[in-house]
TIRO-2110 file (N, C-alpha, C; in Angstrom, 1 decimal):
// TIRO-2110
184.3, 67.4, 148.4, N, 1, A
184.3, 68.0, 149.6, CA, 1, A
184.0, 67.0, 150.7, C, 1, A
184.5, 67.2, 151.9, N, 2, A
184.3, 66.2, 153.0, CA, 2, A
182.9, 66.0, 153.4, C, 2, A
182.0, 67.0, 153.2, N, 3, A
180.6, 66.9, 153.6, CA, 3, A
179.9, 65.8, 152.8, C, 3, A
180.4, 65.5, 151.6, N, 4, A
179.8, 64.4, 150.8, CA, 4, A
180.0, 63.0, 151.4, C, 4, A
180.9, 62.9, 152.3, N, 5, A
181.2, 61.6, 153.0, CA, 5, A
180.1, 61.3, 154.0, C, 5, A
179.3, 62.2, 154.4, N, 6, A
178.3, 62.0, 155.4, CA, 6, A
177.0, 61.6, 154.8, C, 6, A
176.3, 60.6, 155.4, N, 7, A
175.0, 60.1, 154.9, CA, 7, A
174.0, 61.3, 155.2, C, 7, A
172.9, 61.2, 154.5, N, 8, A
171.8, 62.2, 154.6, CA, 8, A
171.3, 62.2, 156.0, C, 8, A
171.3, 61.0, 156.7, N, 9, A
170.8, 60.9, 158.1, CA, 9, A
171.9, 60.9, 159.1, C, 9, A
173.1, 61.4, 158.7, N, 10, A
174.2, 61.4, 159.7, CA, 10, A
173.8, 62.0, 161.0, C, 10, A
174.2, 61.4, 162.1, N, 11, A
173.9, 61.9, 163.4, CA, 11, A
175.2, 62.1, 164.1, C, 11, A
175.4, 63.3, 164.6, N, 12, A
176.6, 63.7, 165.4, CA, 12, A
176.2, 63.7, 166.9, C, 12, A
176.9, 62.9, 167.7, N, 13, A
176.7, 62.9, 169.1, CA, 13, A
177.9, 63.6, 169.7, C, 13, A
177.7, 64.8, 170.3, N, 14, A
178.8, 65.6, 170.8, CA, 14, A
178.5, 66.1, 172.2, C, 14, A
179.5, 66.2, 173.0, N, 15, A
179.3, 66.5, 174.4, CA, 15, A
178.7, 67.9, 174.7, C, 15, A
178.7, 68.8, 173.8, N, 16, A
178.2, 70.2, 174.1, CA, 16, A
176.8, 70.4, 173.7, C, 16, A
176.1, 69.3, 173.1, N, 17, A
174.7, 69.4, 172.8, CA, 17, A
174.0, 68.2, 173.4, C, 17, A
172.7, 68.3, 173.7, N, 18, A
172.0, 67.2, 174.2, CA, 18, A
171.4, 66.5, 173.0, C, 18, A
171.4, 65.1, 173.1, N, 19, A
171.0, 64.4, 171.9, CA, 19, A
171.9, 64.4, 170.8, C, 19, A
171.4, 64.0, 169.6, N, 20, A
172.2, 64.0, 168.4, CA, 20, A
171.8, 65.1, 167.5, C, 20, A
172.7, 65.6, 166.7, N, 21, A
172.5, 66.6, 165.7, CA, 21, A
172.4, 65.8, 164.4, C, 21, A
171.3, 65.9, 163.6, N, 22, A
171.1, 65.0, 162.5, CA, 22, A
171.3, 65.8, 161.2, C, 22, A
172.0, 65.3, 160.2, N, 23, A
172.1, 65.8, 158.9, CA, 23, A
173.5, 66.5, 158.7, C, 23, A
174.0, 66.3, 157.4, N, 24, A
175.3, 66.9, 157.1, CA, 24, A
175.4, 68.4, 157.3, C, 24, A
174.3, 69.1, 157.1, N, 25, A
174.4, 70.6, 157.2, CA, 25, A
174.6, 71.0, 158.7, C, 25, A
174.0, 70.3, 159.6, N, 26, A
174.3, 70.6, 161.0, CA, 26, A
175.7, 70.3, 161.4, C, 26, A
176.3, 69.2, 160.9, N, 27, A
177.7, 68.9, 161.1, CA, 27, A
178.6, 70.1, 160.5, C, 27, A
178.2, 70.5, 159.3, N, 28, A
178.9, 71.6, 158.7, CA, 28, A
178.8, 72.9, 159.5, C, 28, A
177.7, 73.1, 160.1, N, 29, A
177.5, 74.3, 160.9, CA, 29, A
178.4, 74.2, 162.2, C, 29, A
178.5, 73.1, 162.8, N, 30, A
179.4, 72.9, 164.0, CA, 30, A
180.8, 73.2, 163.6, C, 30, A
181.3, 72.7, 162.4, N, 31, A
182.6, 72.9, 162.0, CA, 31, A
182.8, 74.4, 161.7, C, 31, A
181.8, 75.1, 161.1, N, 32, A
181.8, 76.5, 160.9, CA, 32, A
181.9, 77.3, 162.1, C, 32, A
181.2, 76.9, 163.2, N, 33, A
181.3, 77.6, 164.5, CA, 33, A
182.7, 77.6, 165.0, C, 33, A
183.4, 76.4, 164.9, N, 34, A
184.8, 76.3, 165.4, CA, 34, A
185.7, 77.1, 164.6, C, 34, A
185.6, 77.0, 163.2, N, 35, A
186.6, 77.7, 162.4, CA, 35, A
186.3, 79.2, 162.4, C, 35, A
185.1, 79.7, 162.7, N, 36, A
184.9, 81.1, 162.9, CA, 36, A
185.5, 81.6, 164.2, C, 36, A
185.3, 80.9, 165.3, N, 37, A
185.8, 81.3, 166.6, CA, 37, A
187.3, 81.2, 166.6, C, 37, A
187.9, 80.2, 165.9, N, 38, A
189.3, 79.9, 165.9, CA, 38, A
189.8, 79.8, 164.5, C, 38, A
189.9, 81.0, 163.8, N, 39, A
190.3, 81.0, 162.4, CA, 39, A
191.6, 80.3, 162.0, C, 39, A
192.5, 80.2, 163.0, N, 40, A
193.8, 79.5, 162.7, CA, 40, A
193.7, 78.0, 163.2, C, 40, A
192.5, 77.5, 163.4, N, 41, A
192.3, 76.1, 163.9, CA, 41, A
193.2, 75.1, 163.2, C, 41, A
193.9, 74.3, 163.9, N, 42, A
194.7, 73.3, 163.4, CA, 42, A
194.2, 72.0, 164.0, C, 42, A
193.8, 71.0, 163.1, N, 43, A
193.3, 69.8, 163.5, CA, 43, A
194.3, 68.7, 163.1, C, 43, A
194.9, 68.0, 164.1, N, 44, A
195.9, 67.0, 163.9, CA, 44, A
195.4, 65.7, 164.3, C, 44, A
195.5, 64.7, 163.3, N, 45, A
195.1, 63.3, 163.6, CA, 45, A
196.3, 62.7, 164.3, C, 45, A
196.1, 62.2, 165.5, N, 46, A
197.1, 61.6, 166.2, CA, 46, A
197.2, 60.1, 166.0, C, 46, A
196.1, 59.4, 165.8, N, 47, A
196.0, 58.0, 165.6, CA, 47, A
194.7, 57.6, 165.0, C, 47, A
194.6, 56.5, 164.3, N, 48, A
193.4, 56.0, 163.7, CA, 48, A
193.4, 54.5, 163.7, C, 48, A
192.2, 53.9, 164.0, N, 49, A
192.1, 52.5, 163.9, CA, 49, A
190.8, 52.2, 163.2, C, 49, A
190.9, 51.3, 162.2, N, 50, A
189.7, 50.9, 161.4, CA, 50, A
189.5, 49.4, 161.5, C, 50, A
188.2, 49.1, 161.8, N, 51, A
187.9, 47.6, 161.8, CA, 51, A
186.4, 47.5, 161.4, C, 51, A
186.1, 46.6, 160.5, N, 52, A
184.8, 46.5, 160.1, CA, 52, A
184.2, 47.8, 159.6, C, 52, A
183.1, 48.2, 160.2, N, 53, A
182.4, 49.4, 159.8, CA, 53, A
182.6, 50.5, 160.7, C, 53, A
183.7, 50.5, 161.5, N, 54, A
184.1, 51.6, 162.4, CA, 54, A
185.4, 52.1, 162.1, C, 54, A
185.6, 53.4, 162.3, N, 55, A
186.9, 54.1, 162.3, CA, 55, A
186.9, 54.9, 163.5, C, 55, A
188.0, 54.8, 164.3, N, 56, A
188.2, 55.5, 165.5, CA, 56, A
189.4, 56.4, 165.3, C, 56, A
189.3, 57.7, 165.6, N, 57, A
190.3, 58.6, 165.4, CA, 57, A
190.6, 59.4, 166.6, C, 57, A
191.8, 59.5, 167.1, N, 58, A
192.3, 60.3, 168.2, CA, 58, A
192.9, 61.6, 167.5, C, 58, A
192.5, 62.7, 168.1, N, 59, A
192.9, 64.0, 167.4, CA, 59, A
193.2, 65.0, 168.5, C, 59, A
193.9, 66.1, 168.0, N, 60, A
194.2, 67.3, 168.8, CA, 60, A
193.8, 68.5, 168.0, C, 60, A
193.2, 69.5, 168.6, N, 61, A
192.9, 70.7, 167.9, CA, 61, A
193.6, 71.8, 168.7, C, 61, A
194.1, 72.8, 168.0, N, 62, A
194.7, 74.0, 168.6, CA, 62, A
194.3, 75.2, 167.8, C, 62, A
194.3, 76.4, 168.4, N, 63, A
194.0, 77.6, 167.7, CA, 63, A
194.0, 78.8, 168.6, C, 63, A
193.6, 79.9, 168.1, N, 64, A
193.5, 81.2, 168.9, CA, 64, A
192.1, 81.7, 168.9, C, 64, A
191.5, 81.9, 170.0, N, 65, A
190.1, 82.4, 170.2, CA, 65, A
190.0, 83.8, 169.7, C, 65, A
189.6, 84.0, 168.5, N, 66, A
189.5, 85.3, 167.8, CA, 66, A
188.1, 85.8, 167.6, C, 66, A
187.1, 85.0, 167.8, N, 67, A
185.7, 85.4, 167.7, CA, 67, A
184.9, 84.7, 168.7, C, 67, A
183.7, 85.1, 169.0, N, 68, A
182.9, 84.5, 170.0, CA, 68, A
182.7, 83.0, 169.8, C, 68, A
182.7, 82.3, 170.9, N, 69, A
182.4, 80.9, 170.8, CA, 69, A
181.6, 80.5, 172.0, C, 69, A
180.4, 79.9, 171.8, N, 70, A
179.5, 79.4, 172.8, CA, 70, A
179.2, 80.6, 173.8, C, 70, A
179.0, 81.8, 173.3, N, 71, A
178.7, 82.9, 174.1, CA, 71, A
179.9, 83.5, 174.8, C, 71, A
181.1, 83.0, 174.6, N, 72, A
182.3, 83.5, 175.2, CA, 72, A
183.0, 84.5, 174.3, C, 72, A
183.1, 85.8, 174.7, N, 73, A
183.7, 86.7, 173.8, CA, 73, A
185.2, 86.4, 173.5, C, 73, A
185.6, 86.8, 172.3, N, 74, A
187.0, 86.5, 171.9, CA, 74, A
188.0, 87.1, 172.9, C, 74, A
189.0, 86.4, 173.2, N, 75, A
190.0, 86.9, 174.2, CA, 75, A
191.4, 86.7, 173.7, C, 75, A
191.6, 86.2, 172.5, N, 76, A
192.9, 86.1, 171.9, CA, 76, A
193.7, 85.0, 172.6, C, 76, A
193.1, 84.1, 173.3, N, 77, A
193.8, 83.0, 174.0, CA, 77, A
194.1, 81.8, 173.1, C, 77, A
195.2, 81.2, 173.3, N, 78, A
195.6, 80.0, 172.5, CA, 78, A
194.9, 78.8, 173.3, C, 78, A
194.4, 77.9, 172.5, N, 79, A
193.8, 76.7, 173.1, CA, 79, A
194.4, 75.5, 172.5, C, 79, A
194.3, 74.4, 173.2, N, 80, A
194.7, 73.1, 172.7, CA, 80, A
194.0, 72.0, 173.5, C, 80, A
193.4, 71.1, 172.8, N, 81, A
192.7, 70.0, 173.5, CA, 81, A
192.6, 68.8, 172.6, C, 81, A
192.4, 67.6, 173.3, N, 82, A
192.4, 66.3, 172.7, CA, 82, A
191.0, 65.8, 172.6, C, 82, A
190.8, 64.9, 171.7, N, 83, A
189.5, 64.2, 171.6, CA, 83, A
189.6, 62.9, 170.8, C, 83, A
188.5, 62.3, 170.8, N, 84, A
188.4, 61.0, 170.0, CA, 84, A
187.0, 61.0, 169.4, C, 84, A
187.0, 60.5, 168.1, N, 85, A
185.7, 60.3, 167.4, CA, 85, A
185.6, 58.9, 166.9, C, 85, A
184.4, 58.3, 167.0, N, 86, A
184.1, 57.0, 166.5, CA, 86, A
183.1, 57.2, 165.4, C, 86, A
183.5, 56.8, 164.2, N, 87, A
182.6, 56.9, 163.0, CA, 87, A
182.1, 55.6, 162.6, C, 87, A
180.8, 55.5, 162.4, N, 88, A
180.1, 54.2, 161.9, CA, 88, A
179.9, 54.4, 160.4, C, 88, A
180.4, 53.5, 159.6, N, 89, A
180.3, 53.6, 158.1, CA, 89, A
179.4, 52.5, 157.5, C, 89, A
178.8, 52.9, 156.4, N, 90, A
178.0, 51.9, 155.6, CA, 90, A
178.0, 52.4, 154.2, C, 90, A
178.3, 51.5, 153.3, N, 91, A
178.3, 51.8, 151.8, CA, 91, A
179.0, 53.1, 151.5, C, 91, A
180.2, 53.3, 152.1, N, 92, A
181.1, 54.4, 151.8, CA, 92, A
180.7, 55.7, 152.4, C, 92, A
179.7, 55.7, 153.3, N, 93, A
179.2, 56.9, 153.9, CA, 93, A
179.3, 56.8, 155.4, C, 93, A
179.5, 58.0, 156.1, N, 94, A
179.5, 58.0, 157.5, CA, 94, A
178.1, 58.1, 158.0, C, 94, A
177.6, 57.1, 158.7, N, 95, A
176.2, 57.1, 159.2, CA, 95, A
176.1, 58.0, 160.5, C, 95, A
177.0, 57.8, 161.4, N, 96, A
177.0, 58.6, 162.6, CA, 96, A
178.4, 58.7, 163.2, C, 96, A
178.5, 59.7, 164.1, N, 97, A
179.8, 60.0, 164.7, CA, 97, A
179.6, 60.3, 166.1, C, 97, A
180.4, 59.7, 167.0, N, 98, A
180.4, 59.9, 168.4, CA, 98, A
181.7, 60.6, 168.8, C, 98, A
181.6, 61.9, 169.1, N, 99, A
182.8, 62.7, 169.5, CA, 99, A
182.8, 62.9, 171.0, C, 99, A
184.0, 62.7, 171.5, N, 100, A
184.3, 63.0, 173.0, CA, 100, A
185.5, 63.8, 173.1, C, 100, A
185.4, 64.9, 173.7, N, 101, A
186.5, 65.8, 173.9, CA, 101, A
186.4, 66.6, 175.2, C, 101, A
187.5, 67.3, 175.5, N, 102, A
187.7, 67.9, 176.8, CA, 102, A
187.0, 69.3, 176.8, C, 102, A
185.7, 69.3, 177.0, N, 103, A
184.9, 70.6, 177.0, CA, 103, A
185.3, 71.4, 178.2, C, 103, A
185.4, 70.8, 179.3, N, 104, A
185.8, 71.5, 180.6, CA, 104, A
187.2, 72.1, 180.4, C, 104, A
188.1, 71.4, 179.8, N, 105, A
189.5, 72.0, 179.6, CA, 105, A
189.4, 73.2, 178.6, C, 105, A
188.5, 73.1, 177.6, N, 106, A
188.4, 74.2, 176.7, CA, 106, A
187.8, 75.4, 177.5, C, 106, A
186.8, 75.2, 178.3, N, 107, A
186.2, 76.3, 179.0, CA, 107, A
187.2, 77.0, 180.0, C, 107, A
188.1, 76.2, 180.6, N, 108, A
189.1, 76.7, 181.4, CA, 108, A
190.1, 77.5, 180.6, C, 108, A
190.5, 77.0, 179.5, N, 109, A
191.5, 77.7, 178.6, CA, 109, A
190.9, 79.0, 178.1, C, 109, A
189.6, 79.1, 177.9, N, 110, A
189.0, 80.3, 177.5, CA, 110, A
188.7, 81.3, 178.6, C, 110, A
188.9, 80.8, 179.9, N, 111, A
188.7, 81.7, 181.0, CA, 111, A
187.2, 81.7, 181.5, C, 111, A
186.4, 80.8, 180.9, N, 112, A
185.0, 80.8, 181.3, CA, 112, A
184.7, 80.1, 182.6, C, 112, A
185.7, 79.2, 183.0, N, 113, A
185.6, 78.5, 184.2, CA, 113, A
187.0, 78.6, 184.9, C, 113, A
187.0, 78.9, 186.2, N, 114, A
188.4, 79.0, 186.8, CA, 114, A
189.2, 77.7, 186.7, C, 114, A
190.5, 77.8, 186.6, N, 115, A
191.3, 76.7, 186.6, CA, 115, A
191.3, 75.9, 187.9, C, 115, A
191.5, 74.6, 187.9, N, 116, A
191.5, 73.9, 189.1, CA, 116, A
192.7, 74.3, 190.0, C, 116, A
192.5, 74.0, 191.3, N, 117, A
193.5, 74.4, 192.2, CA, 117, A
192.9, 75.1, 193.4, C, 117, A
193.7, 75.3, 194.4, N, 118, A
193.2, 76.0, 195.6, CA, 118, A
193.1, 77.5, 195.3, C, 118, A
192.1, 78.1, 195.9, N, 119, A
192.0, 79.5, 195.8, CA, 119, A
193.0, 80.2, 196.7, C, 119, A
193.3, 81.5, 196.4, N, 120, A
194.2, 82.2, 197.3, CA, 120, A
193.8, 82.2, 198.7, C, 120, A
192.5, 82.3, 198.9, N, 121, A
191.9, 82.3, 200.3, CA, 121, A
192.2, 81.0, 201.0, C, 121, A
191.9, 79.9, 200.3, N, 122, A
192.2, 78.6, 200.9, CA, 122, A
193.6, 78.3, 201.1, C, 122, A
194.5, 78.8, 200.2, N, 123, A
195.9, 78.6, 200.4, CA, 123, A
196.4, 79.4, 201.6, C, 123, A
195.9, 80.6, 201.9, N, 124, A
196.3, 81.4, 202.9, CA, 124, A
196.0, 80.9, 204.3, C, 124, A
195.0, 80.0, 204.4, N, 125, A
194.6, 79.4, 205.7, CA, 125, A
195.4, 78.2, 206.0, C, 125, A
196.2, 77.7, 205.1, N, 126, A
196.9, 76.4, 205.4, CA, 126, A
198.0, 76.6, 206.4, C, 126, A
END
């Protein structure tokens, strides 16, 4: 199973939490939150680069918001966003992972934050 690739002290640095989340079980919980909220989640690896003890992966996820996520009730909306993760490896295990992804774009797609652009009121005054 993929969880066995993580070191016992694995730290996940992710933009939606402050600080790092430590341990494979916390990483597994984060994946579980996503796959619960988006049961049809599709994770596509777009590109990978490996050098020395680092692996960098560019990825895209897409799915349908079918259960609550981050306090946002399910709305049946399709989402798609891009991200990048840098993994640091040692002795065949992933020591830590730095994930960066478009959290703002996700919140907009879920309707939790208004889309960018001028409001109707601002447009009517032009």
